[in-house]
Each structure stands twice: as structure tokens, then as C-alpha cells.
C-alpha positions in Angstrom: -58.7 -5.5 12.8 -59.3 -8.5 10.5 -56.7 -11.4 10.4 -55.8 -10.6 6.8 -55.2 -6.9 7.5 -53.0 -7.8 10.6 -50.9 -10.1 8.4 -50.4 -7.6 5.7 -49.5 -4.9 8.4 -47.0 -7.4 9.9 -45.5 -8.1 6.7 -44.6 -4.5 5.9 -43.8 -3.3 9.4 -40.2 -2.5 8.5 -41.3 0.1 6.0 -42.7 2.2 8.8 -39.2 3.4 9.7 -37.8 6.1 7.5 -34.1 5.1 8.0 -34.9 1.6 6.7 -36.6 3.0 3.6 -33.6 5.1 2.8 -31.2 2.3 3.6 -33.2 0.0 1.2 -33.2 2.6 -1.5 -29.4 3.1 -1.4 -28.9 -0.7 -1.3 -31.0 -1.1 -4.4 -29.0 1.5 -6.3 -25.6 0.0 -5.1 -26.5 -3.5 -6.2 -28.0 -2.5 -9.5 -25.0 -0.5 -10.4 -22.5 -3.3 -9.2 -24.3 -6.1 -11.0 -24.6 -4.2 -14.2 -20.9 -3.4 -14.0 -20.0 -7.0 -13.4 -21.7 -8.0 -16.6 -19.7 -5.5 -18.6 -16.4 -6.5 -16.8 -17.1 -10.2 -17.4 -18.0 -9.8 -21.1 -15.1 -7.4 -21.7 -12.5 -9.7 -20.0 -13.7 -12.7 -21.9 -13.6 -10.8 -25.2 -10.1 -9.7 -24.5 -8.8 -13.1 -23.3 -11.4 -15.8 -24.4 -10.2 -17.6 -21.2 -12.3 -19.0 -18.4 -9.2 -18.8 -16.2 -9.1 -15.1 -16.9 -12.8 -14.8 -15.7 -11.8 -16.6 -12.6 -9.1 -14.1 -11.9 -11.7 -11.3 -11.8 -13.3 -13.0 -8.8 -9.9 -13.6 -7.2 -9.1 -9.9 -7.6 -12.3 -8.9 -5.7 -11.6 -11.6 -3.0 -8.0 -10.9 -2.2 -8.7 -7.7 -0.2 -10.8 -9.8 2.1 -7.9 -12.1 2.9 -5.7 -9.0 3.6 -8.1 -6.8 5.5 -11.2 -8.5 6.7 -10.5 -8.8 10.4 -9.2 -5.2 10.5 -12.5 -4.2 8.7 -14.6 -5.8 11.4 -12.7 -4.0 14.0 -13.0 -0.7 12.3 -16.7 -1.3 11.9 -17.1 -1.7 15.7 -14.9 1.2 16.7 -15.6 3.9 14.2 -18.7 5.7 12.7 -20.2 2.9 10.5 -22.0 5.6 8.3 -18.7 7.4 7.7 -17.0 4.2 6.9 -19.6 3.3 4.2 -19.5 6.7 2.6 -15.7 6.5 2.3 -15.8 3.0 0.9 -18.4 3.8 -1.8 -16.4 6.9 -2.7 -13.4 4.6 -3.4 -15.8 2.4 -5.4 -17.0 5.4 -7.4 -13.3 6.2 -8.2 -12.6 2.7 -9.3 -15.7 2.7 -11.6 -14.5 5.9 -13.1 -11.1 4.2 -13.8 -12.9 1.3 -15.6 -14.8 3.9 -17.7 -11.5 5.6 -18.6 -9.9 2.3 -19.5 -12.9 1.3 -21.7 -13.0 4.7 -23.4 -9.3 4.6 -24.2 -9.6 1.1 -25.6 -6.9 -0.2 -23.2 -6.6 -4.0 -23.3 -4.3 -4.4 -20.3 -6.0 -7.2 -18.4 -3.8 -6.6 -15.3 -4.9 -3.0 -15.0 -8.5 -4.3 -14.9 -7.6 -6.7 -12.2 -5.9 -3.8 -10.2 -9.1 -1.8 -10.4 -11.2 -4.8 -9.3 -8.8 -5.2 -6.3 -9.6 -1.5 -5.4 -13.4 -2.3 -5.7 -12.9 -5.4 -3.5 -11.0 -3.3 -0.9 -13.9 -0.9 -0.6 -16.5 -3.8 -0.4 -14.3 -5.5 2.4 -14.6 -2.5 4.7 -18.1 -1.5 3.8 -19.6 -5.0 4.1 -19.2 -5.5 7.8 -20.3 -1.9 8.5 -23.3 -2.1 6.3 -24.4 -5.5 7.8 -23.8 -4.1 11.4 -25.7 -0.9 10.6 -29.1 -2.5 10.0 -29.9 -3.4 13.6 -29.4 0.3 14.5 -32.0 1.5 12.0 -35.0 -0.6 13.2 -36.4 -2.0 16.5 -35.4 -5.5 17.4 -38.9 -6.9 17.2 -39.0 -5.9 13.5 -35.6 -7.0 12.5 -36.4 -10.4 10.8 -39.0 -8.6 8.6 -36.4 -6.1 7.8 -33.9 -8.9 6.9 -36.4 -10.5 4.6 -37.3 -7.2 3.0 -33.7 -6.5 2.6 -33.2 -9.8 0.9 -36.1 -9.0 -1.4 -34.6 -5.6 -2.3 -31.3 -7.2 -2.9 -32.8 -9.8 -5.2 -34.9 -7.3 -7.1 -31.7 -5.2 -7.8 -29.7 -8.4 -8.4 -32.0 -9.5 -11.0 -32.4 -6.1 -12.5 -28.7 -5.3 -12.6 -27.5 -8.0 -14.9 -30.5 -7.4 -17.3 -29.6 -3.6 -17.4 -25.9 -4.5 -18.0 -26.6 -6.9 -20.8 -29.0 -4.5 -22.5 -26.7 -1.4 -22.1 -23.8 -3.4 -23.4 -25.6 -3.9 -26.7 -27.3 -0.5 -27.1 -26.5 0.8 -30.7 -26.0 4.5 -29.9 -24.5 5.3 -33.2 -27.6 4.1 -35.1 -29.9 6.1 -32.6 -28.1 9.4 -33.1 -27.1 11.0 -36.3 -24.8 13.9 -37.2 -21.5 14.7 -35.7 -22.5 13.3 -32.2 -22.7 9.8 -33.6 -18.9 9.1 -33.6 -18.5 10.7 -30.1 -21.4 8.6 -28.6 -20.2 5.5 -30.5 -17.2 5.5 -27.9 -19.8 4.7 -25.1 -21.0 1.6 -26.8 -20.5 -1.5 -24.9 -18.5 -1.4 -21.6 -18.3 2.4 -21.2 -22.2 3.0 -21.2 -22.5 0.3 -18.4 -19.7 1.9 -16.3 -21.4 5.3 -16.8 -24.6 3.8 -15.6 -22.8 2.5 -12.5 -21.3 6.0 -11.8 -24.8 7.5 -11.8 -26.1 4.8 -9.3 -23.1 5.4 -7.0 -23.7 9.2 -7.2 -27.3 8.7 -6.0 -26.1 6.3 -3.4 -23.8 8.6 -1.8 -26.3 11.5 -1.8 -29.0 9.4 -0.2 -26.9 7.5 2.3 -25.6 10.8 3.7 -29.0 11.5 5.1 -29.1 8.3 7.2 -28.8 8.7 11.0 -28.5 5.3 12.8 -29.2 5.0 16.5 -26.3 4.1 19.0 -22.6 4.7 18.8 -19.7 2.3 17.9 -17.7 0.6 20.6 -14.6 2.7 21.6 -12.2 -0.1 22.6 -8.5 0.4 21.6 -7.0 -1.7 18.8 -5.3 -4.9 20.0 -4.8 -8.2 18.2 -7.2 -9.9 20.7 -10.1 -7.4 20.0 -9.5 -7.8 16.2 -9.6 -11.5 16.5 -12.6 -11.6 18.9 -15.1 -12.0 16.0 -13.3 -15.0 14.6 -13.1 -16.5 18.2 -16.8 -15.9 18.8 -17.9 -17.7 15.5 -15.6 -20.6 16.3 -17.3 -21.2 19.6 -20.9 -20.6 18.5 -22.1 -23.7 16.6 -25.1 -22.1 14.8 -22.9 -19.3 13.4 -20.0 -21.6 12.5 -22.3 -24.2 10.9 -24.4 -21.9 8.8 -21.6 -19.6 7.6 -19.3 -22.6 6.7 -22.1 -24.3 5.0 -22.7 -21.4 2.7 -19.0 -21.1 2.2 -18.4 -24.6 0.9 -21.7 -25.1 -0.8 -21.6 -22.0 -2.9 -17.7 -22.3 -3.3 -18.0 -25.5 -5.1 -21.7 -25.1 -6.5 -21.6 -21.5 -7.8 -21.7 -21.3 -11.7 -22.2 -17.5 -12.1 -18.6 -16.9 -13.0 -18.8 -19.3 -16.0 -22.0 -17.9 -17.4 -20.2 -15.9 -20.2 -18.6 -19.4 -21.3 -22.1 -21.0 -21.3 -23.7 -18.1 -23.1 -21.0 -18.1 -25.9 -19.7 -21.7 -26.3 -22.5 -23.9 -24.8 -25.9 -22.2 -25.4 -24.8 -19.7 -28.1 -27.0 -16.9 -27.0 -24.7 -14.0 -26.8 -24.7 -10.9 -24.4 -28.4 -10.6 -24.2 -28.7 -14.2 -23.2 -26.0 -13.6 -20.7 -28.1 -10.9 -19.1 -31.0 -13.4 -19.0 -28.9 -16.1 -17.4 -27.5 -13.7 -14.8 -31.0 -12.6 -13.9 -32.6 -16.0 -13.4 -31.1 -16.8 -10.0 -32.1 -13.4 -8.8 -35.6 -13.8 -10.2 -36.1 -17.1 -8.2 -34.7 -15.5 -5.1 -37.0 -12.6 -5.5 -40.2 -14.8 -5.8 -39.2 -16.8 -2.8 -38.3 -13.6 -0.6 -41.7 -12.1 -1.5 -43.3 -15.3 -0.4 -41.4 -15.3 2.9 -42.4 -11.7 3.7 -46.0 -12.8 3.9 -45.4 -16.4 5.0 -42.2 -16.3 7.1 -40.3 -19.4 8.3 -41.8 -20.1 11.7 -40.5 -23.6 12.6 -37.7 -25.9 11.6 -35.6 -23.1 10.2 -32.3 -25.2 10.3 -33.7 -28.2 8.5 -35.3 -26.0 5.9 -32.0 -24.4 5.3 -30.1 -27.8 4.9 -32.9 -29.0 2.5 -32.6 -25.9 0.3 -28.7 -26.0 0.1 -29.0 -29.5 -1.2 -31.6 -28.4 -3.7 -29.1 -25.7 -4.8 -26.6 -28.3 -5.6 -29.0 -30.5 -7.5 -30.2 -27.6 -9.6 -26.6 -26.6 -10.4 -26.0 -30.2 -11.7 -29.1 -29.8 -14.1 -27.7 -26.4 -15.3 -24.3 -27.9 -16.1 -25.9 -30.7 -18.1 -28.5 -28.6 -20.0 -28.2 -27.6 -23.6 -31.6 -26.0 -23.8 -31.9 -22.2 -22.8 -35.2 -22.7 -21.0 -34.1 -25.6 -19.0 -30.9 -23.8 -18.1 -33.0 -20.6 -17.1 -35.2 -22.9 -14.9 -32.3 -24.6 -13.2 -30.7 -21.2 -12.4 -34.1 -20.0 -11.2 -34.2 -22.9 -8.8 -30.6 -22.2 -7.5 -31.7 -18.6 -6.7 -34.9 -19.7 -5.0 -33.2 -22.2 -2.7 -30.2 -20.1 -1.9 -32.7 -17.3 -0.9 -34.1 -19.4 1.9 -30.5 -20.1 3.1 -29.8 -16.4 3.1 -32.7 -15.4 5.2 -32.0 -18.0 7.8 -28.2 -17.4 7.9 -28.7 -13.6 8.1 -31.1 -13.8 10.8 -28.9 -16.2 12.8 -25.9 -13.9 12.3 -27.5 -10.8 13.7 -29.9 -12.2 16.2 -27.3 -14.6 17.8 -24.6 -11.9 18.0 -24.2 -9.3 20.7 -24.6 -5.7 19.4 -20.9 -4.8 20.4 -19.6 -7.8 18.4 -21.6 -7.4 15.1 -18.9 -5.6 13.2 -16.3 -8.3 13.9 -18.6 -11.1 13.4 -20.0 -9.6 10.2 -16.5 -9.3 8.9 -15.9 -13.1 9.4 -19.2 -13.6 7.7 -18.0 -11.2 4.9 -14.8 -13.2 4.6 -16.8 -16.5 4.1 -19.1 -14.9 1.7 -16.2 -13.5 -0.3 -14.6 -16.9 -0.3 -17.8 -18.5 -1.6 -18.5 -15.8 -4.1 -15.4 -14.1 -5.4 -12.9 -16.7 -4.6 -15.6 -19.3 -5.9 -15.4 -17.4 -9.2 -11.7 -18.1 -9.3 -12.2 -21.7 -8.3 -14.8 -22.0 -11.1 -12.5 -20.5 -13.7 -9.7 -22.8 -12.6 -11.7 -26.0 -12.5 -13.2 -25.1 -15.9 -9.6 -24.5 -17.3 -8.7 -28.0 -16.0 -11.9 -30.0 -16.9 -14.0 -27.8 -19.1 -16.9 -25.6 -17.9 -19.6 -28.3 -18.1 -17.7 -30.8 -16.0 -16.7 -28.1 -13.6 -20.3 -27.0 -12.9 -21.7 -30.6 -12.6 -18.8 -31.8 -10.2 -19.3 -28.6 -8.2 -23.0 -29.2 -7.8 -22.4 -32.9 -6.6 -19.9 -31.5 -4.1 -22.5 -29.0 -2.8 -25.0 -31.9 -2.1 -22.3 -34.0 -0.4 -21.2 -31.1 1.9 -24.8 -30.5 2.8 -25.1 -34.1 4.0 -21.9 -34.0 6.0 -22.8 -30.7 7.7 -26.1 -32.1 8.8 -24.0 -34.7 10.8 -21.2 -32.5 11.9 -23.4 -29.5 13.0 -26.4 -30.9 14.7 -27.1 -27.4 15.9 -28.2 -26.6 12.4 -30.6 -29.4 12.3 -32.2 -28.4 15.7 -32.5 -24.6 14.9 -36.2 -23.9 15.2 -37.6 -20.4 15.5 -35.8 -17.3 14.1 -35.9 -15.1 17.2 -33.0 -13.9 19.3 -34.3 -15.5 22.5 -34.8 -18.9 20.9 -31.5 -18.9 19.0 -29.5 -17.8 22.0 -31.3 -20.3 24.3 -30.7 -23.1 21.8 -27.0 -22.3 21.5 -26.6 -22.3 25.3 -28.4 -25.7 25.6 -26.2 -27.3 23.1 -23.1 -25.8 24.6 -24.1 -27.3 28.0 -24.9 -30.6 26.5 -21.9 -30.8 24.2 -19.1 -28.6 25.4 -16.3 -27.7 23.0 -12.9 -29.3 23.7 
């Protein structure tokens, strides 16, 4: 076999497994539906309140369940059937999206009711996140795992780019002008948020039907519930330098540097481009991440993974500063594109470290800790962005956040030398590197 053919076959090896193909299809549907819905919710909340702080509260509502339930969610993922957990959680999210549709159709402007529904969605995500993350290693052989992670990130970015576009387009579809007669007034009720929520319900229905056909290998651990077993994941992360460094770096860098929650403010008040432009802005980070992830499929990171991650997180902060200062739509799109491209490399490295450096029986609890950190950086980061924008204005909040991300990257390169030294993304190399560092620099 020629070298080019071998490389191509190696790049698509994960797709040889039927369970991975179904898993990827369901993930695509879930993310497209969720991201489309997020555009509808953000635009609707801003139209009701005209408040950046109110946009921040949407992220807080999604994040609070993580604070309440995340350690329990990890223990549940390790103890019970992960497939059943995921199906139950997405059924809950289906019900929540149906409630959003009802609220929009009835024209209810009770913002606290919207927050309550988002809290319900966040609860479903809190329990499904660790279970979904822990499920992937049971669907594919260990030697194909990094390829599966890279493809999984690619699928995520495709859907993450498509979802906001779909949400922005559906939000402005003029149904009344497309359909005449008596049906026009009835269909007119679906213009804006309702049609977006209806689309999300269709995606979730297909998700539930497809995911029910997945049959993972291996069974969940059957340990009884104790405080010690529930806290085991947190303890493991705290004593594993690679995990603690990579997860906490993402937490603080994205917490301060994330600008996604404020995109409606930039679309309306800074760039003056409306909901169509909002969909474009939301899609740019995912487009950058998509191109990078496709590149990584055929040219994976082979050496110096840790240093590459640190460099890219610093680039994420720098691009965030450029976006905050920009008043040109194309420069803003380019800056967001770079944030997605640099973040994608960090995601692949961090996800590989998370799964490959964690024993199978601990993956649910460790993934729950990671899920809490991700929620803090994303959903709570939205609240932080809304709050700082309320204090300083959206532009200053984004610029200061980007500078903070670059500063944190520099500090983490000093505080966590394990990140700098991480080389190959294989289970053997990562575990060996961690053991070597633990022997040389024992924790006090």
C-alpha cells in the first residue's frame, strides 16, 4: 500500500466502527439543535430586556445545575448504564425545548420562566455530559481513540458552525409572506423564536431514535454510593498534574476570554448587523475550529502537544482582544475565526489527556469534574461576560478578558511544567510522563 493511501486510511480509521458512526450522527443532531436554539434564546432575551446582564443570566441558569449536581452526575455515570442516562437526559431536554416553544407561541415575556427552563436544560446536560464523554472509549478500540477524538471534535465544530447559522436564518424566515390564504396567520405565529425551537425538537427526536440503537462495550462500575467514591474524581484530578493543568487552563482562559455571550450586543450596538449578522458571528469560531480539526485528522499532533496547547491558548486571548477593538465586520469575523482555530487545538490536546490519562473505572467521575470546569468556562463565563459588560461596557469587557487569558497562559506555563513537557498523545506516554513528574516533584 502506498504511503498516501496508508495515511488516508489511518485518518478515517474511526469510521470503520458502526457505533462510532451512529454516535457521531447523534452528536451532530444534538449540537445543531442546541446551537440553533441558543441563538433564538439569546436574541429573544435581548429583545425583551435590552440588557447585557440579562444575557449573562442565561449562561448562569445553564451553569447552576453543574454546581449542584456535577459530582453526583459523575458517580451516576460510573455506576449506571451510561446509554440509559443519556436517553433520559435528552428526553428532559426535549421537554424543556417544548416548553420554550410554548412560551414563544403564547408570547409570554416572563424572563424568569425562560431562566427556569434553561436551568432544566442545564440539569439534563449536567448528567448527560459525563456519561457521553465516558461512553466514547467503550465504542472504539484504544488504538483508534485519538483519531475518534479528533473526528468527534470535527463533527462538533461542523454542527457548532451550522447550528448558529440555521438559528439565525430560521429566526428571520418570513413565513407569512411565503404562504397565502388562511394558513398565513397561523404560520405567522411560528416566525422568530418558535420556528427555531420547533427545529430543535425535530433534532432531539432524531437524536433519541438513533441513540437508542447504540450498544457500548463493557459495563459500568457497581460500587455503592459514598461521599468518598463521589469525590474520587475530584481527588484524582487534584493529584494529576496534566489533568489539573489542562482543565484549569481552559477554565480560566475561556472564562475571561470568551466573548460569545456578548455577540448579540456587538451585532446590534457595535457592528449594527442584526440577527443575520449574529448568526455569522456565532459561526466564525466554529468555522475556524472546523478547518483546524480537519487538518489535525490528516496531520495529527505528534510531538510537543503541551507547548502547542499553551501557544494556542495565548493566541485565543490575543484574537479576543482584536475582536473587542474591531469595528469592521470582516475583521471581527477573522478574529472570531482565529479564536475557534486556536481553541480547537487546545480541545484536542485536553480531551486526549482527559481520556487517555484516566483509568476506565474513573472516567465518569473525572469527566464530571471536567464538565464542571467546562461549564464554569462556558456557561458561567457567559454570566461573567454579561456582568463585566454591565460594569464596563461590552468592548472593554472583551478586551480586558482577552488580556487576562494571555496573562493566565503565561502563569500556567510556570505553575504547571507538566503541560510544557507533555509530548506524545498516547496513553502510555502520558501516564509515564505523569509518573516521572510525580516521582521528581511529589505533591505536598
